[in-house]
Steps between C-alpha positions, in 0.01 A plus 500: 500500500215745449526715814615862476582420140641834394730526803620144438557575130705814572706319764566205268598732215748693717662180631535342157625826344761528777628148435493566125725804548763312702663319211512592131542132409135461603385755240325255269160508339340253745583708809432827318155372407435413865605844624296684237191282557515562876528874437194496273307291752565778753341753264204285399177429694645189663314565823168438323584168337453179701609672818381433852490878546256539212285192542182702435635708211481392135861424390487746212702813448716691250697245302779711350760345733384153399539595133857618566590169668367312196683731261824456693474122477453528124806726472706248697391219268586709191833618640595146597416337168661788303827486695515120471430512126784750448738289710682245273549258792129499579387503139729210410394285795834509687345657810238229550753232408713629788202454731502126425174486308660257256575229761155560653336442161698178454408368845129588485403414143459143366768363267293535183450872573871565559580319174264730309590815697854474646592712804672773294194547279275490807697781665466714188125431488464588869692822440262600222207402720627712792546808282163455329324436834615827654392695193167315493432565869593868466249566222218246498418517869334837424243359254187331642492231230855381575526591868389170650746306284774748595419441869526124451827516309647757740432275802676207331785722374575667833428184699769309309751783548430519874530124554815472287689817596306708757479874435396597852180704518480572127297186424244570771479868411445426131231240567338739746499774237300270272209547742506872417429422134186305583174694470329525838151414379370301790226241484452485124529120497277259688551151638167325550476187709231278644450543870419132535865395455726512807817507289374790287403695810856450625639629170269803528653578838855470361456711186488840678837424663662415165328769290768767554364722219136474617371382163256229610154534644327201655149377426295187556258317272255217541650271236791257534869583473660838452526764227739782417366818339761706319504879468324485162220281640625169357411209729741207541423168666684187608880490479510823300332683787771377738771603251356850471486536878864393529603739222354790701673418829859636510648205690366252237541726198822352358350150477146578387547793264629290205209258553256792485583537130259209446222756527590619150389163360175542692574202724289479814264782410144487628249647256212517745455796735521422869308658783699562815473672835797721599664425832739700712861399554577342839630741761866489598592665828804726518591308817632222274734748333627621838549140612693420181730797552543399864626159386716649226703733722633226735572284196714765329681566827582133554633428152727804522619481860472135609784310331343148486197639313682728257394461137776396256619792283373342176144490641485855637314630197216248543450458875247784526273386216260297722460799731445735207242261352312486830509878532357550150223248566398663828497851352296383199255316725453806721430728202305270269158565650544878470655498152266246342140568591221267382311620194736788420836559342755726665709672233807709567655646186789739452446846633353373826137504389279240666202363316241237582307320233258212484644151526275357228693380199422297192351162573505544878169585666514576869207500732487788742662434835301563813 
């Protein structure tokens, strides 16, 4: 939760490793990945990153343990797709056919689709897609030009598997590891809004809570509407500005990222420079985080101990998502003002070096803040 982080990480690792050692049937890649990741978190500078203990410290440190977690996820992808490709049952589609993907295809798709692609052919296509997806995610998530598409496809890929079959913590751990691949270059994009609009002021208050990677700075301008300024200085207006904002907020990423491809046809671009005044992110008190945790603990006790409120077994893997979402929003809101300062860009690259550079970029001209 962010308090005594290293002690909590070591304790969690020892508990999970103990349970892992109880039964050899549990020795599968998803639980192995969890144990190894927890061990590497113990060795890394976890106490400096988004921790209540280190609220005044920059969350930057040696990143070798982070690199090993990313490398391990790639090895799991490669081992999985290689073993499945060498397995005749997997390669021929029998494994997925046994998991009732054929009947699902027939029930979900319209009649004209099932006439063109019958269930047997659909299962074979989904088998090829599954094998290709794991290989794609293992390799192309490392390259900046393909990383954002790999994120998007990985969320859909693992989301479908979790909803359909449930693989315990592996889905959450994999999606969480995607955050490690993102470059922590805070405040290199700007959302500019007019202070005369009540609705836009409300959006400006919400953005810091949803900006979990601290990419967006806030600024105001005297003109109408809102603008989005990308990292390269390109200014977008209208609907394209909203799409670009959504594509940079993790909770909206799956929906808005494909729409952001419209920027390649130069839709919604604003050719004129815009003058803006940087503003600070709204403050979020840590008391809200403590209150949220205070509500969460009785909730988890009741659904486990009080029989009338117990969650059905098929929903156990989703019941905590609203609490997790609230936790992420509160942590992001508490840190946004420190991580994203007006008129400057906080950059944390590999090796733990911290650099500050001017926030001026391309067509954006900022007036100095008082």
